[in-house]
N, C-alpha and C positions, 0 to 999 in steps of 0.2 A: 093874435097878430094883426098889425093894421094893413091896410092898402099899401103902403110903403114897399113891402116884400115882393109882390109879384112885379111891381114897377121897377124896384131895383134890380131885379134880376134879369128882365128884358134890357134894360140898357146895358147890362154886362153883355148881353147876345149881340148889341149892336158893335161895341168894341170887339168882341170876339171875330165876328166876321169881318169887320173892316180890317183887324189886323192880320186874318188870313189872305185877305185879297192882296196885301202888299208883302207878304211873304216870300223871300226869294229862296229859289231852289239852290243847293249847293251841289246837285247831280246835274252834270250836263245833259240838254235835251236830245231827244232822239226820237225817230219816228214811231218807234215801238215802247216808248217807256214815259212813264210821268215820275213825277217825284212822289211816288207812293206813301212815303213816311209822312210828308207834309200834308198830303191830301186827308190821309186818315187822321192825322193830329187836328187839322182844322174842322172837320165834320164832328169829331168827337168832342172836341171842345166846344164847339157851337152848341151841339145837342145837349151837352151837360148843363151848360149855363142857362138854357132854355128853361129846364124845369127846376132847377136849384132856386133856392131862396137866397135872399139878402145879398144879391150881386157876386156871390160866389158857390162854387159847388158844395155839396155836403161835405166831401172828403177834405176840402179846403178849410172849411170850418171847424172841422173836427181834428185839423192838424195831422191830417192823412194824406199821403203823397201817392197818387195812382196814375201812372204814366202808360199812353198809349203802347202796346207791345209792339216791337219791331216786326214789320211784313215778314222779315226772313224767318222769324220764328213761329209763323202761321202755316200751318201744313193744310194742303188741299184736301177736302174731303168730297168724293165721288158722291157720297149719299145725301149731302145738302148742296152740292155744285157751289161750293164756297171755301173760304180758307179760315179755318178755325184756328183762333190763338190761344195759347196757354192761360188759364186763370191766373189773375193778379190778385194778392190779398194783402192786406194793410189795415191794421187796426180793427179787425173783425168785419171789415166791408171786402167784397170779392167783385171782382170786375170781369165779365166774359165778354169778349168780341168775335163776331165773325164778319169778314167781309168778302163781298162779291164784286167780280170783274167781269165787264160786258164790252164787246165790241160794238160797233156802229149798227149792225143789225139786230142787236139786242142778245146775242148769244152769250153763253157763259163761257169767260175763259178759265184754262187750268194752269196759266201761267203768266205771271205779268208782263214776260216776253212773247207769249205767242200771238198777240197782233196788237195794233193799236187799241190802246183802252179808251173807250168813250164815255164809260159812266162806272161810278164805284157806289156801292150801297153798303152801309154799315149796320149791323144788327147788335146792339149792345144791353148789356144787363148790370147794374150795379145794385148789391143787395148785403144784408146783413144788419148785424147791430152793433154799434159802436160807442165808447164811452166819451162824454163830453168832457173835456179838461176842468177840472175844479177851479172855481174862481170865487171869491168873496165868500167861502163857505158853501157854496153851492156846487153840487155835481149832479150827473144825470145821464142818460142814454138816449139815443136816436136809433130806432129800428126804420129801416128804410128799404124801399124796392122801387127801381127806377129802369124804365125801358125806353129805348131810344131806337127807330128805326128811321134812316136818314139816306137820301140818294142825292148825288151830286152827277150831274148830267152835263153834256156840252165840252167835253175835256177836248175835243178834238177842234173845237171852233174857238172864237173870240169872245163868246160868253160862256159862264157856267150858270147852272141852275140847280137850287138847293130846295128840296121837297121833304118833307118826312113828319112825323109824329111822335111824341113822348108822351110818357104816362109815369105817375109818381104817387108814392103811398109813404108819409114820412109820420112817424109816431114819436114824439118828444116826451120825455118825463125828466123833470128836475125835482131834487129833493134836497133837504138841509135848510141853510138859511132863507132860501125861496123855494116854494114847492110850485108845480107847473105841470100840466099835462094838454097837450094838443095833438090832433091828427089833422095832417094836411093831405089834402088829395088834390092832383093837379093833372091837366092835359095840357098839350100844346101841340098847334099844327104850323109848321113852315109850309108857305104857299108859293110857288114860283118866286123865291127870292134871288134875283138875276145878279150874278157877280161878273164883273168884268174880267178879261183874261189877266192870269197872275202876273203881277208886275206892273198892270197898266197905272195910269194916273189920270184922273183922280181915281182912287180905289173903292169908293163908297159903291153900296149897293143899287143898282139901276132902277129896279122895281120888286114889288112883291110884299107880303104881309107875314106876320107871326101873330096868331091868335092864341090866346093863353086863358085858360080858366081855372081858378082856384078856390077851394073850399076849406075854410079853417075851423074846425070846432074845438074850442077850448073847454074842458070839463071842469078844471080846477085852476086857479081857485073859482068858486061858485060865486055868482050863478052861472052856468053854462052859456056861452055865446058861439053863435056859428055866424061866420062872415064870407061871403063869396065876392070874387072879385073877376071881372072878365075884362079883358086887354087887347087891343089890336094895335100893333104898330105898322107903319106904313113907310116903305122907302119909295124915295122919289129920284135918285140919282145924283142927289146934293149931299152935303156932309150934315144936312138937316133932316131929321126923321120925326115922324110925329106918332105919339102913343095916345090913345084915348081908353081911358080905364073907368069903369062903373064898378062899385063897391056897394054891396047890397046887405045890410043889416036887418034886424027887427024895427028899425026905427025909421028905415026907408032906404033909398039909393042916392048915391051921390057920383056925379060923372067929373072926372078931372082930364083934362087935355094938356099934355105936355109936349114941347118941343125939344128934341134933343140933338146936341153936337156930336155926332161921331166921331170927331177927332179929340174930343176931350177937353178942348180948348175953353169951353164955357159949360157952365152949370146948366142942367135942366131948367127950363122956364115951365112953370104949370100954371093953369087957370081954372 
């Protein structure tokens, strides 16, 4: 696979984060509650797009729809001090989510109404083997294991900060008119991505970085080829973000710098 895959997925993260910043809550604000469904969807969507390829999550590319469970369906577990959501399954892929609520002192909360929620942590896992929809005489499968651990802090203030990690293992096989086999390993670190208060304008992340590393090993068709990509996206508070990617193959390394318009009004410009 080419270097455009990691770059495309990171662009998708920009869009997800920007969209999350502008999302309006339908629930009335109160001193003891937040729009928890919106927060969970925002974190889950951003983390999923961080690790997925080609600018969309694996489930989207496979024609699978997996939505974040409603918080009301997630029961509190004293053993983990968090809320364990029911497993969601679609097209051979399962999605498990546990979320944790904390007050300003960092104490775990047993209810969304127990005290003002200062931060939310989500731990989610996407795993299974799904069929790739047949096209042009080619069919296949993708076996995947994705793990996400993300925390959004600052919910009581004017700025929210997103931190977390993701890891991924994808094994893709195609057969028929086209034969192909590739294993994709990836990790990503979201570091101090500062988001303005919900509903603020402009909505762009004020600062922070997302660093991703991907290795793609294509074993068929031969000869075997391994490509690694290291990319860093930097937010500066405007609608323009920068991503620097270095792709390394047996032939050497190539570094590309792109400026991204988070509004989507302009295509990325790379050099």
